Each structure stands twice: as C-alpha cells, then as structure tokens.
C-alpha positions in Angstrom: -1.0 25.1 2.6 0.4 24.7 6.1 2.9 22.0 7.0 3.8 23.2 10.4 3.5 20.9 13.4 3.1 21.3 17.2 -0.7 21.1 17.4 -3.4 19.8 15.0 -4.5 23.4 14.1 -1.2 23.9 12.2 -1.4 20.6 10.3 -2.0 20.8 6.6 -4.8 19.0 4.9 -3.9 15.3 4.5 -0.9 15.6 6.9 -0.6 13.4 10.0 -2.3 14.7 13.1 -0.4 14.8 16.4 -2.2 11.6 17.5 -1.4 9.8 14.2 2.2 10.9 14.4 2.6 9.6 18.0 1.5 6.2 16.8 3.9 6.2 13.9 6.7 7.5 16.0 6.3 4.7 18.5 6.8 2.2 15.8 10.0 3.6 14.3 12.5 1.9 16.6 11.0 -1.5 15.6 11.9 -0.9 12.0 15.4 0.5 12.8 14.6 4.3 12.6 15.6 6.7 15.4 12.7 8.5 17.1 15.1 11.4 17.7 15.5 12.2 14.0 14.6 15.9 13.6 12.4 16.7 10.7 11.3 13.1 10.1 7.6 14.0 10.5 7.8 16.7 7.9 9.5 14.4 5.4 7.0 11.7 6.0 4.2 14.2 5.4 6.0 15.2 2.2 6.0 11.6 1.0 2.3 11.2 1.8 1.4 14.5 0.0 3.3 13.4 -3.1 1.8 9.9 -3.2 -1.7 11.3 -2.6 -1.5 13.9 -5.3 0.7 12.1 -7.9 2.7 15.3 -8.9 6.3 15.1 -10.0 8.8 15.1 -7.1 10.2 18.4 -8.3 6.8 20.0 -7.7 6.7 19.1 -4.0 5.7 22.2 -1.9 8.7 23.8 -0.2 7.0 23.5 3.2 8.0 19.8 3.2 11.7 20.5 2.6 13.9 20.0 -0.5 12.3 17.5 -2.9 15.5 15.6 -3.1 15.5 15.0 0.7 11.9 13.8 0.7 12.5 11.5 -2.3 15.6 10.2 -0.7 13.7 9.2 2.4 11.0 7.6 0.4 13.5 5.6 -1.7 15.7 4.5 1.2 12.7 3.2 3.2 11.4 1.5 0.1 14.7 -0.3 -0.5 15.0 -1.3 3.1 11.4 -2.5 3.4 10.5 0.1 6.1 7.2 1.0 4.6 6.1 -2.7 4.4 7.2 -3.4 8.0 5.4 -0.3 9.3 2.2 -1.6 7.6 2.7 -5.0 9.2 3.1 -3.4 12.6 0.1 -1.2 12.2 -2.1 -4.1 11.1 -1.0 -6.2 14.1 -1.7 -3.3 16.5 -5.1 -2.6 15.0 -6.1 -6.3 15.1 -5.0 -6.7 18.8 -7.2 -3.7 19.6 -10.2 -5.2 17.8 -10.1 -2.6 15.0 -9.9 -5.0 12.1 -13.3 -6.5 11.0 -12.6 -9.7 9.2 -15.2 -9.3 6.5 -13.1 -8.6 3.5 -13.9 -6.8 0.2 -11.7 -7.5 -2.9 -11.8 -5.2 -5.8 -9.4 -3.4 -8.2 -8.8 0.0 -9.8 -6.4 1.2 -12.4 -4.0 4.2 -12.6 -3.1 5.8 -15.9 0.7 5.7 -16.4 2.6 8.8 -17.3 3.6 9.0 -21.0 7.3 8.6 -20.0 6.6 5.2 -18.6 6.3 3.9 -22.1 10.1 3.8 -22.4 10.7 1.8 -19.2 13.2 -1.0 -19.6 11.9 -4.5 -19.5 14.7 -5.7 -17.3 14.8 -3.7 -14.1 18.3 -4.8 -13.2 19.8 -2.9 -16.1 18.0 0.4 -15.3 20.0 3.4 -14.3 18.5 3.0 -10.8 17.4 -0.6 -10.2 14.0 -1.0 -8.4 15.5 -2.6 -5.3 13.3 -3.2 -2.3 12.3 -6.3 -0.4 10.1 -7.8 -3.2 10.8 -8.6 -6.8 9.4 -6.1 -9.3 7.7 -7.8 -12.3 9.5 -7.5 -15.7 6.7 -5.4 -17.1 6.8 -3.0 -14.0 3.1 -3.5 -13.6 2.4 -1.6 -16.9 0.3 -2.7 -19.8 -2.2 -1.6 -22.4 -5.9 -1.7 -21.5 -9.1 0.1 -22.6 -8.0 3.0 -20.4 -4.7 3.3 -22.2 -1.3 2.5 -20.7 -2.2 1.6 -17.1 -1.3 -0.2 -13.9 -4.0 -2.1 -12.0 -4.1 -2.3 -8.2 -5.9 -5.3 -6.7 -6.8 -4.7 -3.0 -8.2 -6.6 -0.1 -9.7 -4.3 2.4 -11.6 -4.9 5.7 -14.9 -3.3 6.6 -13.2 -0.5 8.5 -11.4 0.5 5.2 -8.0 -0.8 6.4 -5.9 -2.4 3.6 -5.0 -6.0 4.3 -3.1 -6.9 1.1 -2.6 -5.6 -2.4 -1.2 -6.8 -5.7 0.1 -4.7 -8.6 -0.3 -6.0 -12.2 -0.4 -4.6 -15.7 -3.6 -2.7 -16.5 -4.9 -5.4 -18.9 -4.9 -8.2 -16.3 -8.3 -9.5 -15.3 -9.7 -9.3 -11.7 -10.7 -12.9 -11.4 -7.2 -14.5 -11.8 -5.9 -12.2 -9.0 -8.7 -13.0 -6.5 -6.9 -15.9 -4.8 -3.4 -14.3 -4.9 -4.7 -11.2 -3.1 -6.5 -13.3 -0.5 -3.4 -15.5 0.0 -1.3 -12.4 0.6 -3.3 -11.5 3.8 -1.3 -12.1 6.9 -1.8 -10.1 10.0 0.7 -10.9 12.8 -0.6 -11.9 16.2 0.7 -10.7 19.5 3.5 -12.9 20.6 4.0 -16.3 19.0 1.7 -17.9 16.4 1.0 -17.9 12.7 -0.4 -14.7 11.1 -4.1 -14.5 10.8 -5.1 -14.9 7.1 -8.6 -16.3 6.9 -11.5 -13.8 6.6 -14.9 -14.5 8.1 -16.5 -13.5 4.8 -15.3 -12.2 1.4 -17.2 -9.9 -0.9 -16.5 -9.0 -4.5 -18.3 -8.0 -7.6 -18.9 -10.4 -10.5 -15.7 -9.2 -12.3 -13.7 -10.6 -9.3 -15.6 -13.7 -8.6 -16.4 -15.0 -12.1 -15.0 -18.5 -12.8 -13.5 -18.7 -9.2 -16.2 -20.9 -7.8 -14.6 -24.2 -8.6 -11.2 -23.2 -7.1 -12.4 -21.7 -3.8 -13.0 -23.7 -0.6 -16.7 -24.5 -0.4 -17.2 -22.7 2.9 -15.6 -19.5 1.7 -17.5 -19.6 -1.6 -20.9 -19.9 0.2 -19.9 -17.0 2.4 -19.3 -14.9 -0.7 -22.7 -15.8 -2.1 -24.4 -15.0 1.2 -23.1 -11.4 1.0 
C-alpha cells in the first residue's frame, strides 16, 4: 500500500486523487476547517480506508498515521456535522454543474453487525461515549435481528450518476416499503444563492420490495413515473 501524496502515481488504491483532494480542500473553509492544516489529507484518506474496509480502528495501516489521530478526526467531524455539511456542499456544486441526473433509484442493503454490538446500551445518552453529532441516534442504534442475523439496514436514494442524495439507517428487520417516502423526503440539494433546496425527482425507480403498498400514499404523478420505469 502507498499512502504518499504529491502526484496521482503515489496515491494508494481508494485514496483521493490530486484532483479530488483539490475539490475537497476548496470546501474546507466553508465548514470551518483550515486549508493550511498539514496532514489533513492523509487523515481523511485514513478515515475513508477504514470506512471502506470495515476493519477495527486499531488495524489501520501505519501509512495513514496513528489510528487514534485518524479516529479523533473522524469523531470530531461527526460530532460537529462536518461530514454532513461537506456532502451538502458537494451536492450543490455537482447540481450547479449539471452533474446530478434527477432520475432517482431507491433501494436498500444491510450490514452484518459485529458480535460486540449485541451489548450496546439502549439509551445512547448513558453510554461511556454518547453518540453526539447533528442528528439524533435511534434508541436501537439501527441494530436489529433479521434473516441475515444482527444487522443494520441502509436505505439509499441515488441518482443515475451514482451520487447519493439521501440515506436512512434503520434496524435490519425494518421493511423497505415503509422507508420509501422518508428517504425521498430527505432529499434536499441546495441551489446556488437563495431559494429552497431541490427535492423533487423527475422519476423514481425501485423494486417491488420498495414500492409494494406505497401506491395509495404517493402523489399520482410520481407514482405513474415509477410505473413508467
């Protein structure tokens, strides 16, 4: 693995390219992060590597720095809402450049929870380290029993260019259909300047597991567009 930077030939697999980092770096002041912070790129790549692979933080490759430092950045930014604000800024920039195609797919997947998750406290506020962040964490922490075992389910709305527009985390046993409207309602891409965020897709696609029993609750125009797909 190589986690060096300076040109794209030295970037490790899955790490940010120079072009990608320049875009992210330009957004940092808008979320209260200094662009002059040395080593920030390496730490962000470390966070991305760990999230992509799912390994314990202690197994983070040394090329990204001490695992405590990488985890500290991840946690601080999560608590301050930096990750969420960066996503909002990225979405607004992409939409202004015509890179978001407003034909939306809604689907879900589940992740198997680690065996230690079975002992998670039901009340997050009394944990040794409360969840924190800009949104409330559900009492069940998005964990529940399903046919796949003890799992978390991710409900995602994604546009045709594979850019995420919204997501919702539930326990693994939660059905897709009841989350269809909440996921769509969570879409909100900011417009340049003033104005309400854009939230209405041109067309919505989903499999039968998502759309089943939703017909009577969806606006007629949106439902017909779903069927047309």
